[in-house]
N, CA, C, O and the ligand as a Tripos MOL2 file, in Angstrom:
@<TRIPOS>MOLECULE
protein
  249   247    63     0     0
PROTEIN
NO_CHARGES

@<TRIPOS>ATOM
      1 N         -12.9780   -7.5100    9.3510 N.3       1 MET1
      2 CA        -13.8480   -7.8110   10.7410 C.3       1 MET1
      3 C         -15.4950   -7.3050   10.4900 C.2       1 MET1
      4 O         -15.9200   -6.5850    9.5860 O.2       1 MET1
      5 N         -16.0890   -7.8100   11.3810 N.am      2 LYS2
      6 CA        -17.5870   -7.7290   11.3300 C.3       2 LYS2
      7 C         -18.0970   -6.4070   12.5030 C.2       2 LYS2
      8 O         -17.5650   -6.3580   13.6120 O.2       2 LYS2
      9 N         -18.9640   -5.5880   12.1670 N.am      3 CYS3
     10 CA        -19.4880   -5.0230   13.1830 C.3       3 CYS3
     11 C         -20.6000   -5.7380   13.8900 C.2       3 CYS3
     12 O         -21.4870   -6.3420   13.2880 O.2       3 CYS3
     13 N         -20.5010   -5.6280   15.4120 N.am      4 SER4
     14 CA        -21.3320   -6.5780   16.2770 C.3       4 SER4
     15 C         -22.6240   -5.5890   16.1620 C.2       4 SER4
     16 O         -23.6840   -6.1570   16.4230 O.2       4 SER4
     17 N         -22.7080   -4.4320   15.8740 N.am      5 LEU5
     18 CA        -24.0850   -3.9190   15.9040 C.3       5 LEU5
     19 C         -24.8780   -3.9960   14.4940 C.2       5 LEU5
     20 O         -26.0990   -4.1510   14.4550 O.2       5 LEU5
     21 N         -24.2780   -3.9050   13.6400 N.am      6 CYS6
     22 CA        -25.2310   -4.0100   12.2020 C.3       6 CYS6
     23 C         -24.8640   -5.1360   11.5200 C.2       6 CYS6
     24 O         -25.7500   -5.6060   10.8070 O.2       6 CYS6
     25 N         -23.4520   -5.8990   11.5360 N.am      7 GLY7
     26 CA        -23.2200   -7.0450   11.0750 C.3       7 GLY7
     27 C         -22.7240   -6.8130    9.5060 C.2       7 GLY7
     28 O         -22.7310   -7.6260    8.5820 O.2       7 GLY7
     29 N         -22.3080   -5.4780    9.5170 N.am      8 PHE8
     30 CA        -21.5370   -5.0210    8.3510 C.3       8 PHE8
     31 C         -20.0970   -5.3760    8.4830 C.2       8 PHE8
     32 O         -19.3710   -4.9880    9.3980 O.2       8 PHE8
     33 N         -19.6870   -6.2690    7.3380 N.am      9 GLU9
     34 CA        -18.3510   -6.5720    7.3200 C.3       9 GLU9
     35 C         -17.4440   -5.5670    6.5650 C.2       9 GLU9
     36 O         -17.9000   -5.0240    5.5590 O.2       9 GLU9
     37 N         -16.2550   -5.3010    6.9640 N.am     10 PHE10
     38 CA        -15.3220   -4.4200    6.4830 C.3      10 PHE10
     39 C         -13.8700   -4.8060    6.9030 C.2      10 PHE10
     40 O         -13.5950   -5.6790    7.7260 O.2      10 PHE10
     41 N         -12.9000   -3.9610    6.1550 N.am     11 LYS11
     42 CA        -11.3340   -4.1160    6.5320 C.3      11 LYS11
     43 C         -11.0590   -3.3230    7.8100 C.2      11 LYS11
     44 O         -11.6720   -2.2960    8.1030 O.2      11 LYS11
     45 N         -10.1640   -3.8340    8.4920 N.am     12 GLU12
     46 CA         -9.7070   -3.0010    9.8360 C.3      12 GLU12
     47 C          -9.1510   -1.6800    9.2110 C.2      12 GLU12
     48 O          -9.3330   -0.6230    9.8140 O.2      12 GLU12
     49 N          -8.5110   -1.7040    8.0780 N.am     13 GLU13
     50 CA         -8.0330   -0.3930    7.6210 C.3      13 GLU13
     51 C          -9.1300    0.6420    7.4420 C.2      13 GLU13
     52 O          -9.0220    1.8130    7.8070 O.2      13 GLU13
     53 N         -10.0910    0.1660    6.9100 N.am     14 GLU14
     54 CA        -11.2890    0.9880    6.4060 C.3      14 GLU14
     55 C         -11.9110    1.6580    7.7320 C.2      14 GLU14
     56 O         -12.3070    2.8210    7.8180 O.2      14 GLU14
     57 N         -11.9140    0.7540    8.6730 N.am     15 GLY15
     58 CA        -12.5230    1.3780   10.2590 C.3      15 GLY15
     59 C         -11.7260    2.4400   10.7710 C.2      15 GLY15
     60 O         -12.2020    3.4510   11.2870 O.2      15 GLY15
     61 N         -10.2110    2.1530   10.5910 N.am     16 GLN16
     62 CA         -9.3420    3.0790   11.3620 C.3      16 GLN16
     63 C          -9.1880    4.4620   10.4550 C.2      16 GLN16
     64 O          -8.7510    5.5290   10.8850 O.2      16 GLN16
     65 N          -9.6000    4.2270    9.2370 N.am     17 ALA17
     66 CA         -9.6320    5.4590    8.2070 C.3      17 ALA17
     67 C         -10.7230    6.5050    8.9450 C.2      17 ALA17
     68 O         -10.6070    7.7140    9.1470 O.2      17 ALA17
     69 N         -11.6230    5.7570    9.2120 N.am     18 ALA18
     70 CA        -13.1230    6.5160    9.4750 C.3      18 ALA18
     71 C         -12.8210    7.3110   11.0530 C.2      18 ALA18
     72 O         -13.5770    8.1900   11.4690 O.2      18 ALA18
     73 N         -11.7420    6.8940   11.7310 N.am     19 CYS19
     74 CA        -11.6550    7.3140   12.8860 C.3      19 CYS19
     75 C         -10.3390    8.3790   13.2130 C.2      19 CYS19
     76 O         -10.0190    8.8490   14.3050 O.2      19 CYS19
     77 N          -9.7500    8.5690   11.9820 N.am     20 LYS20
     78 CA         -8.3950    9.2190   11.8470 C.3      20 LYS20
     79 C          -8.7080   10.6150   12.5030 C.2      20 LYS20
     80 O          -7.8300   11.1340   13.1930 O.2      20 LYS20
     81 N          -9.9390   11.2610   12.3200 N.am     21 GLY21
     82 CA         -9.9840   12.6180   12.5050 C.3      21 GLY21
     83 C         -10.3660   12.8250   14.0440 C.2      21 GLY21
     84 O         -10.9140   13.8420   14.4690 O.2      21 GLY21
     85 N         -10.0350   11.8190   14.7500 N.am     22 CYS22
     86 CA        -10.3000   11.8160   16.2980 C.3      22 CYS22
     87 C          -9.1450   12.8090   16.8630 C.2      22 CYS22
     88 O          -7.9320   12.6880   16.6910 O.2      22 CYS22
     89 N          -9.7460   13.6900   17.4890 N.am     23 PRO23
     90 CA         -8.7310   14.6390   18.0700 C.3      23 PRO23
     91 C          -7.9990   14.2290   19.6260 C.2      23 PRO23
     92 O          -7.1110   14.8760   20.1810 O.2      23 PRO23
     93 N          -8.4980   13.2640   20.0110 N.am     24 VAL24
     94 CA         -7.8880   12.8840   21.1950 C.3      24 VAL24
     95 C          -6.5520   12.2510   21.1590 C.2      24 VAL24
     96 O          -5.5090   12.6610   21.6700 O.2      24 VAL24
     97 N          -6.8320   10.8480   20.2520 N.am     25 SER25
     98 CA         -5.5320   10.5740   19.8430 C.3      25 SER25
     99 C          -5.5470    9.9300   18.6230 C.2      25 SER25
    100 O          -6.5620    9.3370   18.2580 O.2      25 SER25
    101 N          -4.3160    9.9800   17.7880 N.am     26 ARG26
    102 CA         -4.1410    9.7460   16.5090 C.3      26 ARG26
    103 C          -4.4440    8.1060   16.2190 C.2      26 ARG26
    104 O          -5.1240    7.6290   15.3100 O.2      26 ARG26
    105 N          -3.7630    7.4550   17.2200 N.am     27 SER27
    106 CA         -4.0670    5.9530   17.1900 C.3      27 SER27
    107 C          -4.9910    5.2880   18.3500 C.2      27 SER27
    108 O          -4.5270    4.4770   19.1510 O.2      27 SER27
    109 N          -6.1980    5.6670   18.3580 N.am     28 CYS28
    110 CA         -7.1390    5.0230   19.2860 C.3      28 CYS28
    111 C          -7.2760    3.5810   19.0740 C.2      28 CYS28
    112 O          -6.8760    3.1010   18.0130 O.2      28 CYS28
    113 N          -7.7720    2.8850   19.9250 N.am     29 SER29
    114 CA         -7.8830    1.5040   20.0350 C.3      29 SER29
    115 C          -9.2460    0.9980   19.4610 C.2      29 SER29
    116 O          -9.6100   -0.1650   19.6370 O.2      29 SER29
    117 N          -9.9740    1.8970   18.7790 N.am     30 LEU30
    118 CA        -11.2490    1.5740   18.3580 C.3      30 LEU30
    119 C         -11.3250    1.7260   16.9890 C.2      30 LEU30
    120 O         -10.8390    2.6860   16.3910 O.2      30 LEU30
    121 N         -12.0260    0.6470   16.3800 N.am     31 VAL31
    122 CA        -12.4590    0.6800   14.7580 C.3      31 VAL31
    123 C         -13.8480    1.0340   14.8020 C.2      31 VAL31
    124 O         -14.7310    0.6940   15.5890 O.2      31 VAL31
    125 N         -13.8680    1.9980   13.5130 N.am     32 LYS32
    126 CA        -15.3100    2.5020   13.6430 C.3      32 LYS32
    127 C         -16.0350    1.9330   12.3290 C.2      32 LYS32
    128 O         -15.5070    1.8050   11.2250 O.2      32 LYS32
    129 N         -17.2480    1.6440   12.6500 N.am     33 CYS33
    130 CA        -17.9060    0.8730   11.3890 C.3      33 CYS33
    131 C         -18.2560    1.7760   10.2960 C.2      33 CYS33
    132 O         -19.1140    2.6310   10.5130 O.2      33 CYS33
    133 N         -17.8110    1.7120    9.3770 N.am     34 PRO34
    134 CA        -18.3230    2.6250    7.9690 C.3      34 PRO34
    135 C         -19.5250    2.9180    7.8610 C.2      34 PRO34
    136 O         -19.9610    3.9620    7.3780 O.2      34 PRO34
    137 N         -20.3510    1.7300    8.4450 N.am     35 ASN35
    138 CA        -21.8160    1.6930    7.8150 C.3      35 ASN35
    139 C         -22.7680    2.5360    8.9680 C.2      35 ASN35
    140 O         -23.4520    3.5130    8.6640 O.2      35 ASN35
    141 N         -22.6920    2.0600   10.1170 N.am     36 CYS36
    142 CA        -23.2810    2.7330   11.1910 C.3      36 CYS36
    143 C         -22.6920    3.5940   12.1270 C.2      36 CYS36
    144 O         -23.3260    4.3370   12.8770 O.2      36 CYS36
    145 N         -21.3130    3.4730   12.0700 N.am     37 GLY37
    146 CA        -20.5340    4.5890   13.0260 C.3      37 GLY37
    147 C         -20.3480    4.1890   14.3200 C.2      37 GLY37
    148 O         -19.9920    4.9970   15.1760 O.2      37 GLY37
    149 N         -20.6060    2.6980   14.6340 N.am     38 TYR38
    150 CA        -20.3750    2.0650   15.9140 C.3      38 TYR38
    151 C         -18.9130    1.7590   16.0350 C.2      38 TYR38
    152 O         -18.3340    1.3450   15.0300 O.2      38 TYR38
    153 N         -18.2820    1.9100   17.1050 N.am     39 GLU39
    154 CA        -17.1170    1.9520   17.4950 C.3      39 GLU39
    155 C         -16.8440    0.5660   18.0780 C.2      39 GLU39
    156 O         -17.4840    0.2730   19.0880 O.2      39 GLU39
    157 N         -15.8830   -0.4350   17.5250 N.am     40 ILE40
    158 CA        -15.6370   -1.6630   17.9150 C.3      40 ILE40
    159 C         -14.2790   -1.7320   18.6110 C.2      40 ILE40
    160 O         -13.3850   -1.0580   18.1000 O.2      40 ILE40
    161 N         -14.0070   -2.4120   19.6500 N.am     41 PRO41
    162 CA        -12.4330   -2.2920   19.8640 C.3      41 PRO41
    163 C         -11.8270   -3.3040   19.1430 C.2      41 PRO41
    164 O         -12.2940   -4.4270   18.9510 O.2      41 PRO41
    165 N         -10.5360   -2.7720   18.6620 N.am     42 LYS42
    166 CA         -9.8170   -3.5560   17.9430 C.3      42 LYS42
    167 C          -9.2170   -4.9960   18.4150 C.2      42 LYS42
    168 O          -8.7190   -5.1880   19.5240 O.2      42 LYS42
    169 N          -9.3240   -5.8010   17.5710 N.am     43 GLU43
    170 CA         -8.6670   -7.3560   17.9410 C.3      43 GLU43
    171 C          -7.2820   -7.0740   18.2490 C.2      43 GLU43
    172 O          -6.5000   -6.4900   17.4990 O.2      43 GLU43
    173 N          -7.0000   -7.5820   19.5400 N.am     44 PRO44
    174 CA         -5.6030   -7.7900   19.7660 C.3      44 PRO44
    175 C          -4.6000   -8.9100   18.8640 C.2      44 PRO44
    176 O          -5.0980   -9.9480   18.4280 O.2      44 PRO44
    177 N          -3.3340   -8.6170   18.6700 N.am     45 GLY45
    178 CA         -2.7240   -9.4370   17.6580 C.3      45 GLY45
    179 C          -2.8480  -10.8180   18.1250 C.2      45 GLY45
    180 O          -2.9750  -11.7030   17.2790 O.2      45 GLY45
    181 N          -2.8260  -11.1020   19.3420 N.am     46 PHE46
    182 CA         -2.6750  -12.5870   19.6530 C.3      46 PHE46
    183 C          -3.9300  -13.1620   19.7590 C.2      46 PHE46
    184 O          -3.9530  -14.3770   19.9530 O.2      46 PHE46
    185 N          -5.0760  -12.5080   19.6690 N.am     47 VAL47
    186 CA         -6.3550  -13.1090   19.5340 C.3      47 VAL47
    187 C          -6.6920  -13.5700   17.9910 C.2      47 VAL47
    188 O          -7.4260  -14.5280   17.7460 O.2      47 VAL47
    189 N          -5.9570  -12.6300   16.8200 N.am     48 LYS48
    190 CA         -5.9410  -13.2880   15.6600 C.3      48 LYS48
    191 C          -5.0560  -14.2060   15.4410 C.2      48 LYS48
    192 O          -5.2750  -14.8170   14.3940 O.2      48 LYS48
    193 N          -3.9190  -14.6260   16.1580 N.am     49 ALA49
    194 CA         -3.0520  -15.4820   15.8590 C.3      49 ALA49
    195 C          -3.4930  -17.0730   16.4510 C.2      49 ALA49
    196 O          -3.1150  -18.1610   16.0160 O.2      49 ALA49
    197 N          -4.4760  -16.7620   17.6590 N.am     50 LEU50
    198 CA         -5.0710  -17.9350   17.9900 C.3      50 LEU50
    199 C          -6.3120  -18.3290   17.1320 C.2      50 LEU50
    200 O          -6.6710  -19.4910   16.9420 O.2      50 LEU50
    201 N          -6.8360  -17.3700   16.7090 N.am     51 LYS51
    202 CA         -7.9440  -17.9420   15.6080 C.3      51 LYS51
    203 C          -7.2900  -18.5250   14.2640 C.2      51 LYS51
    204 O          -7.8440  -19.4620   13.6890 O.2      51 LYS51
    205 N          -6.1020  -17.9570   13.7690 N.am     52 LYS52
    206 CA         -5.4140  -18.7450   12.7860 C.3      52 LYS52
    207 C          -5.2760  -20.1970   13.1340 C.2      52 LYS52
    208 O          -5.8520  -21.1060   12.5360 O.2      52 LYS52
    209 N          -4.3450  -20.3580   14.3000 N.am     53 TRP53
    210 CA         -4.0240  -21.4220   15.0130 C.3      53 TRP53
    211 C          -5.1240  -22.3360   15.0830 C.2      53 TRP53
    212 O          -4.9040  -23.5120   14.7920 O.2      53 TRP53
    213 N          -6.2670  -21.9810   15.4220 N.am     54 LYS54
    214 CA         -7.5870  -22.7560   15.5160 C.3      54 LYS54
    215 C          -7.8670  -23.4650   14.2790 C.2      54 LYS54
    216 O          -8.0410  -24.6710   14.1030 O.2      54 LYS54
    217 N          -7.8830  -22.3810   13.3540 N.am     55 GLU55
    218 CA         -8.4050  -22.7220   12.0310 C.3      55 GLU55
    219 C          -7.5080  -23.9540   11.3550 C.2      55 GLU55
    220 O          -7.9090  -24.9680   10.7820 O.2      55 GLU55
    221 N          -6.1760  -23.5120   11.6220 N.am     56 ARG56
    222 CA         -5.2790  -24.7040   11.1310 C.3      56 ARG56
    223 C          -5.6590  -26.0230   11.4630 C.2      56 ARG56
    224 O          -5.8200  -26.9770   10.7010 O.2      56 ARG56
    225 N          -5.8050  -25.9560   12.8930 N.am     57 ILE57
    226 CA         -6.2910  -27.5200   13.4710 C.3      57 ILE57
    227 C          -7.4970  -28.0540   12.7940 C.2      57 ILE57
    228 O          -7.5590  -29.2170   12.3960 O.2      57 ILE57
    229 N          -8.5030  -27.1450   12.6620 N.am     58 TYR58
    230 CA         -9.6330  -27.6710   11.8150 C.3      58 TYR58
    231 C          -9.3580  -28.3120   10.4540 C.2      58 TYR58
    232 O          -9.6850  -29.4620   10.1590 O.2      58 TYR58
    233 N          -8.7140  -27.4340    9.6410 N.am     59 GLU59
    234 CA         -8.3010  -27.8180    8.4080 C.3      59 GLU59
    235 C          -7.4060  -29.3460    8.4540 C.2      59 GLU59
    236 O          -7.5720  -30.2530    7.6380 O.2      59 GLU59
    237 N          -6.5370  -29.3690    9.4900 N.am     60 ALA60
    238 CA         -5.7340  -30.5010    9.5210 C.3      60 ALA60
    239 C          -6.7320  -31.8440    9.8510 C.2      60 ALA60
    240 O          -6.4550  -32.9690    9.4370 O.2      60 ALA60
    241 N          -7.8030  -31.5680   10.5750 N.am     61 LYS61
    242 CA         -8.8350  -33.0130   10.8980 C.3      61 LYS61
    243 C          -9.5490  -33.0370    9.6690 C.2      61 LYS61
    244 O          -9.7750  -34.1930    9.3120 O.2      61 LYS61
    245 N         -10.0050  -32.1240    8.8590 N.am     62 ARG62
    246 CA        -10.5390  -32.5010    7.6260 C.3      62 ARG62
    247 C         -10.1990  -33.7460    6.7850 C.2      62 ARG62
    248 O         -10.7630  -33.9370    5.7080 O.2      62 ARG62
    249 ZN        -21.9070   -1.1810   12.0310 Zn       63 ZN63
@<TRIPOS>BOND
     1     1     2 1
     2     2     3 1
     3     3     4 2
     4     3     5 am
     5     5     6 1
     6     6     7 1
     7     7     8 2
     8     7     9 am
     9     9    10 1
    10    10    11 1
    11    11    12 2
    12    11    13 am
    13    13    14 1
    14    14    15 1
    15    15    16 2
    16    15    17 am
    17    17    18 1
    18    18    19 1
    19    19    20 2
    20    19    21 am
    21    21    22 1
    22    22    23 1
    23    23    24 2
    24    23    25 am
    25    25    26 1
    26    26    27 1
    27    27    28 2
    28    27    29 am
    29    29    30 1
    30    30    31 1
    31    31    32 2
    32    31    33 am
    33    33    34 1
    34    34    35 1
    35    35    36 2
    36    35    37 am
    37    37    38 1
    38    38    39 1
    39    39    40 2
    40    39    41 am
    41    41    42 1
    42    42    43 1
    43    43    44 2
    44    43    45 am
    45    45    46 1
    46    46    47 1
    47    47    48 2
    48    47    49 am
    49    49    50 1
    50    50    51 1
    51    51    52 2
    52    51    53 am
    53    53    54 1
    54    54    55 1
    55    55    56 2
    56    55    57 am
    57    57    58 1
    58    58    59 1
    59    59    60 2
    60    59    61 am
    61    61    62 1
    62    62    63 1
    63    63    64 2
    64    63    65 am
    65    65    66 1
    66    66    67 1
    67    67    68 2
    68    67    69 am
    69    69    70 1
    70    70    71 1
    71    71    72 2
    72    71    73 am
    73    73    74 1
    74    74    75 1
    75    75    76 2
    76    75    77 am
    77    77    78 1
    78    78    79 1
    79    79    80 2
    80    79    81 am
    81    81    82 1
    82    82    83 1
    83    83    84 2
    84    83    85 am
    85    85    86 1
    86    86    87 1
    87    87    88 2
    88    87    89 am
    89    89    90 1
    90    90    91 1
    91    91    92 2
    92    91    93 am
    93    93    94 1
    94    94    95 1
    95    95    96 2
    96    95    97 am
    97    97    98 1
    98    98    99 1
    99    99   100 2
   100    99   101 am
   101   101   102 1
   102   102   103 1
   103   103   104 2
   104   103   105 am
   105   105   106 1
   106   106   107 1
   107   107   108 2
   108   107   109 am
   109   109   110 1
   110   110   111 1
   111   111   112 2
   112   111   113 am
   113   113   114 1
   114   114   115 1
   115   115   116 2
   116   115   117 am
   117   117   118 1
   118   118   119 1
   119   119   120 2
   120   119   121 am
   121   121   122 1
   122   122   123 1
   123   123   124 2
   124   123   125 am
   125   125   126 1
   126   126   127 1
   127   127   128 2
   128   127   129 am
   129   129   130 1
   130   130   131 1
   131   131   132 2
   132   131   133 am
   133   133   134 1
   134   134   135 1
   135   135   136 2
   136   135   137 am
   137   137   138 1
   138   138   139 1
   139   139   140 2
   140   139   141 am
   141   141   142 1
   142   142   143 1
   143   143   144 2
   144   143   145 am
   145   145   146 1
   146   146   147 1
   147   147   148 2
   148   147   149 am
   149   149   150 1
   150   150   151 1
   151   151   152 2
   152   151   153 am
   153   153   154 1
   154   154   155 1
   155   155   156 2
   156   155   157 am
   157   157   158 1
   158   158   159 1
   159   159   160 2
   160   159   161 am
   161   161   162 1
   162   162   163 1
   163   163   164 2
   164   163   165 am
   165   165   166 1
   166   166   167 1
   167   167   168 2
   168   167   169 am
   169   169   170 1
   170   170   171 1
   171   171   172 2
   172   171   173 am
   173   173   174 1
   174   174   175 1
   175   175   176 2
   176   175   177 am
   177   177   178 1
   178   178   179 1
   179   179   180 2
   180   179   181 am
   181   181   182 1
   182   182   183 1
   183   183   184 2
   184   183   185 am
   185   185   186 1
   186   186   187 1
   187   187   188 2
   188   187   189 am
   189   189   190 1
   190   190   191 1
   191   191   192 2
   192   191   193 am
   193   193   194 1
   194   194   195 1
   195   195   196 2
   196   195   197 am
   197   197   198 1
   198   198   199 1
   199   199   200 2
   200   199   201 am
   201   201   202 1
   202   202   203 1
   203   203   204 2
   204   203   205 am
   205   205   206 1
   206   206   207 1
   207   207   208 2
   208   207   209 am
   209   209   210 1
   210   210   211 1
   211   211   212 2
   212   211   213 am
   213   213   214 1
   214   214   215 1
   215   215   216 2
   216   215   217 am
   217   217   218 1
   218   218   219 1
   219   219   220 2
   220   219   221 am
   221   221   222 1
   222   222   223 1
   223   223   224 2
   224   223   225 am
   225   225   226 1
   226   226   227 1
   227   227   228 2
   228   227   229 am
   229   229   230 1
   230   230   231 1
   231   231   232 2
   232   231   233 am
   233   233   234 1
   234   234   235 1
   235   235   236 2
   236   235   237 am
   237   237   238 1
   238   238   239 1
   239   239   240 2
   240   239   241 am
   241   241   242 1
   242   242   243 1
   243   243   244 2
   244   243   245 am
   245   245   246 1
   246   246   247 1
   247   247   248 2
@<TRIPOS>SUBSTRUCTURE
     1 MET1         2 RESIDUE 1 A MET
     2 LYS2         6 RESIDUE 1 A LYS
     3 CYS3        10 RESIDUE 1 A CYS
     4 SER4        14 RESIDUE 1 A SER
     5 LEU5        18 RESIDUE 1 A LEU
     6 CYS6        22 RESIDUE 1 A CYS
     7 GLY7        26 RESIDUE 1 A GLY
     8 PHE8        30 RESIDUE 1 A PHE
     9 GLU9        34 RESIDUE 1 A GLU
    10 PHE10       38 RESIDUE 1 A PHE
    11 LYS11       42 RESIDUE 1 A LYS
    12 GLU12       46 RESIDUE 1 A GLU
    13 GLU13       50 RESIDUE 1 A GLU
    14 GLU14       54 RESIDUE 1 A GLU
    15 GLY15       58 RESIDUE 1 A GLY
    16 GLN16       62 RESIDUE 1 A GLN
    17 ALA17       66 RESIDUE 1 A ALA
    18 ALA18       70 RESIDUE 1 A ALA
    19 CYS19       74 RESIDUE 1 A CYS
    20 LYS20       78 RESIDUE 1 A LYS
    21 GLY21       82 RESIDUE 1 A GLY
    22 CYS22       86 RESIDUE 1 A CYS
    23 PRO23       90 RESIDUE 1 A PRO
    24 VAL24       94 RESIDUE 1 A VAL
    25 SER25       98 RESIDUE 1 A SER
    26 ARG26      102 RESIDUE 1 A ARG
    27 SER27      106 RESIDUE 1 A SER
    28 CYS28      110 RESIDUE 1 A CYS
    29 SER29      114 RESIDUE 1 A SER
    30 LEU30      118 RESIDUE 1 A LEU
    31 VAL31      122 RESIDUE 1 A VAL
    32 LYS32      126 RESIDUE 1 A LYS
    33 CYS33      130 RESIDUE 1 A CYS
    34 PRO34      134 RESIDUE 1 A PRO
    35 ASN35      138 RESIDUE 1 A ASN
    36 CYS36      142 RESIDUE 1 A CYS
    37 GLY37      146 RESIDUE 1 A GLY
    38 TYR38      150 RESIDUE 1 A TYR
    39 GLU39      154 RESIDUE 1 A GLU
    40 ILE40      158 RESIDUE 1 A ILE
    41 PRO41      162 RESIDUE 1 A PRO
    42 LYS42      166 RESIDUE 1 A LYS
    43 GLU43      170 RESIDUE 1 A GLU
    44 PRO44      174 RESIDUE 1 A PRO
    45 GLY45      178 RESIDUE 1 A GLY
    46 PHE46      182 RESIDUE 1 A PHE
    47 VAL47      186 RESIDUE 1 A VAL
    48 LYS48      190 RESIDUE 1 A LYS
    49 ALA49      194 RESIDUE 1 A ALA
    50 LEU50      198 RESIDUE 1 A LEU
    51 LYS51      202 RESIDUE 1 A LYS
    52 LYS52      206 RESIDUE 1 A LYS
    53 TRP53      210 RESIDUE 1 A TRP
    54 LYS54      214 RESIDUE 1 A LYS
    55 GLU55      218 RESIDUE 1 A GLU
    56 ARG56      222 RESIDUE 1 A ARG
    57 ILE57      226 RESIDUE 1 A ILE
    58 TYR58      230 RESIDUE 1 A TYR
    59 GLU59      234 RESIDUE 1 A GLU
    60 ALA60      238 RESIDUE 1 A ALA
    61 LYS61      242 RESIDUE 1 A LYS
    62 ARG62      246 RESIDUE 1 A ARG
    63 ZN63       249 GROUP 0 **** ****
């Protein structure tokens, strides 16, 4: 995923690891950018599925 603040691209797991020290909850819904520390809301599963579905349609048209 891509940081909307600095544009740094990183894996979702990397961002989660950056936020694991969070004392409020172990599994918060934010992903922290390893580059600038900006916290981005995680993409819900259905959004990912929708993106994949759209990509498939684009590929079929080609
Ligand atoms: Zn960032």
